[in-house]
C-alpha positions in Angstrom: 0.0 0.0 0.0 1.4 3.4 -1.0 1.7 6.1 1.6 0.5 9.7 1.2 4.1 10.8 0.9 4.5 8.8 -2.3 1.9 11.0 -4.0 3.7 14.3 -3.3 5.5 15.9 -6.2 8.0 18.6 -5.5 7.6 21.8 -7.5 9.9 24.7 -7.8 8.5 27.6 -9.8 10.8 29.1 -12.4 11.4 32.8 -12.2 9.5 34.7 -14.8 11.6 36.2 -17.6 11.8 40.0 -17.6 9.9 41.7 -20.3 11.5 44.4 -22.2 9.7 47.6 -22.9 7.0 49.4 -20.8 4.7 47.5 -18.5 1.0 47.7 -19.1 0.5 49.9 -16.0 2.9 52.4 -17.5 0.9 52.5 -20.7 -2.3 53.0 -18.7 -0.8 55.9 -16.8 0.4 57.5 -20.1 -3.0 57.0 -21.7 -4.8 58.5 -18.6 -3.0 61.7 -19.2 -4.7 61.9 -22.7 -8.1 60.5 -21.5 -8.4 61.4 -17.8 -11.9 59.9 -17.3 -11.2 56.2 -16.4 -14.6 55.0 -17.7 -14.1 56.7 -21.1 -10.6 55.3 -21.3 -11.8 51.8 -20.6 -14.6 52.1 -23.2 -12.2 53.5 -25.8 -9.6 50.8 -25.3 -12.3 48.0 -25.1 -13.8 49.1 -28.5 -10.3 49.2 -30.1 -9.5 45.8 -28.6 -12.7 44.4 -30.2 -11.6 45.8 -33.5 -8.2 44.3 -33.3 -9.6 40.9 -32.3 -11.9 41.0 -35.3 -9.0 41.4 -37.7 -8.1 45.1 -37.9 -4.4 45.7 -38.2 -2.5 47.6 -35.4 -1.7 51.2 -36.2 1.6 51.0 -34.4 4.6 48.7 -34.5 3.6 46.0 -32.1 6.0 43.6 -30.4 5.1 39.9 -30.4 4.9 40.0 -26.6 2.3 42.8 -26.6 -1.4 42.0 -26.0 -4.2 43.7 -27.9 -4.9 46.0 -24.9 -1.3 47.1 -24.9 -1.5 47.8 -28.6 -4.7 49.8 -28.2 -3.1 51.9 -25.4 0.0 52.5 -27.5 -2.2 53.6 -30.4 -3.9 56.1 -28.1 -0.6 57.4 -26.7 0.9 57.8 -30.1 -2.2 59.7 -31.3 -3.2 57.0 -33.9 -6.7 56.7 -32.3 -8.8 59.5 -30.8 -12.0 60.0 -29.0 -14.8 61.3 -31.3 -16.7 63.8 -29.3 -20.3 64.4 -30.2 
């Protein structure tokens, strides 16, 4: 009969690799300077993320490690997308 200790597997997590470039929180802070209202910023980024996910091409040079939210934030920061005010 096997003991409970026979079922234990030791696990040591590997350290996560460091990502080059700005972190997402930095991008959010930069975008918040342009669009200070958090709800408007979230809605704008969400709409652009949906467009990117449906096949639209990024308007900025995107690194392979960037997610679509990071791309949308970079587009906003670089002035490639703007809020249309009615």
